N, C-alpha and C positions, 0 to 999 in steps of 0.2 A: 588290778587296774581301777583307777578312780572313775566314777560315773561322770560323764561329761554333761554339764548342765547347759540347757539352751539359754541364750542371753535374755535378760529381762527386757520387756518392752518399756516399762516404767520402773525406775529404781526407787529405793526407799525415800529419797529426798525429792523425787520428781513432783512437779506441780502442773498437772495438765490444764489445758484451756478450760474455762468455766463450763461450757456445755458438755464437753467431753468428760470432764471430771464428774459432773452430776450424773451422767449416764453410767459411768463406771461405778460410782458410789451406789446408785440404784441397784446395779448388779449384785454388789456385795450384800445389800439389804435383802434382796429377793433370794439370793443364794443361801442366806442364813434362815430364811423363813421356814424351810422344811423342818428343822429341829427347833428353832426358836418358838414357833407357834405350836408345834406338836407336843412339846413338853407341857405347857400349861393346859392344853386340851386334854391330855391324858390325866393330868392331876386336877382337872376341873377348876383351873385358875383362869383369870381374865387374860386374854391375849394382849390387850392394851397395856397391861402392867409389864408383861414380858418384853414388849417392844420398848417401853420406856426404860426398863432396867437394862436392856441390851445396849441402848444408846448411851445412857448415863454411865454404865459400867465401862464401856469402851473409852469414853472421855476420861474417866478416872484413871484407867490403865495408861492412856497416852500421857497424862500428867505425871504419873508415877515413873514412867520410863523415859521421860523427856522427849516424847514423840520420836523415838528412835526405832520402834518395832512395828511393822505393819500387821497388827493383831486386832481382830474384831471379836468382842466377847458376846456370847449368846447363851441360851439355856442349856444346862448340862443334863445329859441323859443318865449320867452315872448315879445320880441321887434319886431317880424316879421311884425305884422299888422301895427304898428306905423311907422316902417321904410319903409314899402311898400307904405303907404299913403303919407309919406313925399317925397318919390322918385317920386310918381305919380304926386303930386302937383307941383313938381319942374321940370316936364317934363322929368323925367328920371335921372336928376342930383342927385348925391348922397350926395351933400354938406350938406343939412339940416339933413339927416339921420346920417351921420358920425359925424357931430358936436354935435348932440344930444347925441349920444352914448359916445363921449369923455366927455361931461358934466356929464353924468350918472356916469362914472368912477370917476370923480372928486368929485361928491356928496358922493360916497362911502367913499372916503378918508377923506372928511370933517366930515362925520358922525363918522368915526373911531376916529378922533381927539376929537370930542365932548365926545364920550364914554370914551376916555382915561382919561378925567378930571371929568366926571360926573358919571361914572359907567354905568351899564346896567340895573339898576332897572326900569328906565322909559321905556326902550325898552321892558322889560318883561311885563309891564303894558299895553303897546300899542299892543304888539304882543304876547299874551299868547298862549298856545297850542290850545285853542278853536278857535283861529283865524288862527294860522299857519297851523294846521292840514287840514282844508278845503281848504286853499290856495294851499297846495301841491296836494291835491286831484284834484282841478280844473286844475292845471298845467298838471298833469298826464292824466286825462280824457279829458282835452282840446286837447291833442295831439292824442287821440284815433282815431279821424276821419282820420288823416294823415296816421296812421298805417293801418287802415282798407282799405282805398283807395289804398295805395301802395300794400297791400296784394291781391288786386283784388276782395275783397268781395263786389262787386257792380254789378248792372245789366249788362248783356251782356259782362261780363269779359271773357278774354281768359282763357280756362281751364288750360293752362300751367302756367299762372301767379298764379292762385289759388293753383295749385299743388306745385309749387316751394315755395310759402309762407308757406303752411302747412308743407312741408318737412323741411324747415328751422326751423320753430317753434318746431316741434316734435324732430328734432335732438338736438336742444338746450335743450329742456325740459328733454329728456331722458338721454342725457349725464350728465346733472346736477343731475338727480335723481338716475340713475343706473351706471354712469361712475365709473371706478376704477382707482386708481393711479392718474397719471398726467392729464388724460383726464377729470377727475371730476372737476379740477380747471380751465379748459379752455373751458367751454361749449359754450360761445358766439363765440369764434374764430372757434371752431369746427362746430358750426351751420352755420356760414357765409360761411366757406369753403365748407361744405357739400351742402348747398343750391346753391352756385355758380356752383359747379361741375354739379349738377342736371340741373341747368339752361343752362349750356353749352351743355349738352347732349340733351336737348330738343330744342336747336337751338334758344334760345331767347336772346343770348348775341352777340352783334355786336363789333368785335375787330378792326374795322376801325380806331377809334380814337387812339388806341395803335400803329397801324402801322404808322400813320402819325405823331406821337409825337416824339420829340427829347429825347434822353436819359437823358440829363441834361437841365433843364430850370429854369430860375429865376421865383419865384412866381410873379404873376401879381399884384403888389402892386399899391395902390392909395395913393398919398401923398398930403398934403394941400399946395402945392407950385408947380411951374412949373418945369418940368424935361424932359430931352430928352429920358430917359430910361423908366420911369413909367408914368401911367396916373395920373392926378391931380384933386383935388377938392379944394374948397374954404371954409374956416370957415364961416358959415352962422347962424345968430341968429334971424331968423324970427319965426312966430308962428308954422311953420312946425317942427322946432327944439324943441320948448318948449313942444310940444305935447308928446314927448318921456319921459319927466321927471317924470310924475306921476307913470310910471311903476316901478320906483325905489322901491315903496312900496311893489310891488309884489316880485321883485327879492331879496330885503333885507329879506323879510319873507321866501322866498325859501332858501336863504343862511343860515338863522338861523335854519330852519327846517332840511335842509340837514345835517348841522353839529350836530344837536341834534340827529338825527337818526343814523348818522355815529358814534357818541359818544357811543350810546347804543350798536351798533354792536361791536365796538372795546373796550368797557368797559373803555372809557376815557371821560373826560369832556372838549372837545375841545373849548367850549365857555368860559371856564375859563383858560385853558392852551393849547395853547398859548394865548387864549383870543379873544373875538369878535373884539377888536380893531385891532388886527393883521390880522385876517382872512378877515376883511372888506378891509383893506389896500391892501392885496394881490389880492383880487377879483377886487377892484376898479382900481388899477394900471394896472392889466392885461387887463381889459375892455378898459381903456383909450388908452393903447398902441395898442391894437388890432384895435380899430377904427381909430387911427392916421394913421395906415398903410393900411387902407381900408378894414379891416376885420369886421366880425359881433361882436356884444356884446358877452362877455364871461359870463359864469355862473359856479357855483360850481357843477352843473350837478347832477340831480337825477339819471341819468344813472350810474354814478360812484358809487353812494350809492347802487344802485341795483346790480351792478356787485360784489361789495365787500360783500354785504349781501348774495349773492347766492354762491360765490366762497370761501368766508372766507379768501381771500387774501387781507391783509391790509398794506402791506409793502410800506413805502414811497419810498424806493429804486426802487421798481417796477414802481411806478407812475412816478418818475423822469426819469427813463430810457424810459418809454413810451413817455414822452414829448420830449426827445432827438430824439427818433425814428420818431416822428411826424414831427419835424423840418427837419430832414434829408430827409424824404420822400417828403416834400413839394418842394424840389429841383429836385426830380426825375420825369422828364417829362413823361416817359413811365409809371411810377407807378401811378401818378395822373390821367393819361389817363385811365389806367386799372381800377382804382377806379371808374371812371365815367361810366365804363361798368357794374358795379354791378347792376343787375336789381332791380327795385323798389320792386319787389316781395320778394327778399331776405331781403332787409332792412325792409319791412313791416312785414314779418314773425317774425323777431327778435324784432322789435319795439313793437309788440303786447305784448310780454312778458315784455320788459323793461318799457314801459309806464305804464303797469299795476302794476309793482313793485313800480314805483314812486307814483302812487295813493295809493297803499297799505301802503306806508311809511307815508302818511298823516294820515291814520287810526291809524298806529302804534304810532305816536306822541300823539294822543289823548288817546289811550289805556294806554300807559306808564304813562301818567299824570293822569290817572283815571278820565277823564272828565265824569261828571255825566249828562247823557242825560235825566234823570228824572227831572232835573231842566229846567224850561221853557226857561230861557235866553240862555242856551247852545243850546237847540234844535232850537230856533229861529235864533241864529247867524249862526250855521252851515247850516241850511236849506236855509236861505236867500242867503248865500254866494254861495252855490252849484247851486241854480237856476239862480242867476244873472250871475255867472261865466260861466255856461255851456249853458245858455239859449239864448245867443247872445244879451244880453242887451247892449244898447248904450246910453250914456249920453253926450250931446253936451253942452259945456259951452260957450255961446255967440259966437260960431264959432271959438273960440280961441284954445280950447283944447277939444278933444273928448276922453271920457273914455269908455272903453269897456272891455269885457272879464275878464282876471285875474286882471287887474288894478282896474276896477270898483268893482269886487268882494272883493278885499283887502280893499278898502275904506269903503265899506258897512260893512264888518266885524269889522274894527277898530272903526267905529262910533257906531255900535250897542253895542260893548263891553264896550264903554265908557258910553253910556247913559242908558243902561238897568241896573236896580238895581241888586246888588248881592243877591243871595238867599241862605238860609240854605238848607242843604240836606233834601229832602222830604221823605226820608225813611232811615232806618238804615240797611245797607247791611249785618250786622252781625246777624240780627234777623232771 
């Protein structure tokens, strides 16, 4: 039986009233903050650049897809480990990491060109739902540790941290479940605001960075050439750079999975119209541009799918305005400083819900495709991918490339899907 979708509150082409549209767009920006700002924080990169790259990347994507897909791009968690390793091996220099991410974006564009002339049938064979589903689950649950740690659910944690995280989570959940009118469609914005207010009342927010920041400040860009205004790096093509490329398998699968799930939510087939060739170009170009300016890799963002799935707001207009707001905010020194004061507990409480939604979307991909787990091959593929992806497996190739986590899980799934023989259904579900 097909899953019955709740009707959308705002469809893809919908254009809400100005004030309502701005508030909805703000929700998308804030809902993405958890990952968008956490990635640069973990990599010791400027938050302002990540916000700028997020907004510019989303606009690039909308141009590439002719504004037909409600996707917001943000910082990708998939590349964190490889980028951190590359930076550590280069003594803190970001050249290898940024060069690798630029190359990743170019690979996306090349892949889109291949698909334009060969179609997507070979992609469907390499990345069927039985492979894409577990990949998305690994991405979501792979982030679970970050959410739990940020929420303070660890030994000897401050009770205030735990209280703020639980409050943020419950506010978001209850507003989404019981909220009426406009509040029901901005649960994440409400949850972050509520959690932040509680954190301020408990005295766990330090406003010193806000007081010291300028009202207007240029994002702290990194450029691949010398400049008096911004920091610089150099294009570098050593082994540290090449180590990032296998992760393309993961993020392409995530791209396909996110668009598949989003298509189910919106009752559209985005992989056919505007087509995978266009969505990949948008994603790839946005990632290359982000890295060129010193930002993190972009991604089509499971959080975006989670927000749309829960709020039923799928308006491309809302997404575009969210991108413009993110660009504007990246130049507001006081604001980016204020964002840096949002406690980890608030982000953790919201992330528990969002990352869980990402993982659940992986299950949804397989449910919608009616993947039969009574077939041994399907059970083996999914089980192996989950254990390898979540178990911390590492595979070193002659010291040149190290595969781990989501990248290794993706490769395992693709190989098993190719070599394991197809099976007939082992039982008749109608009997």
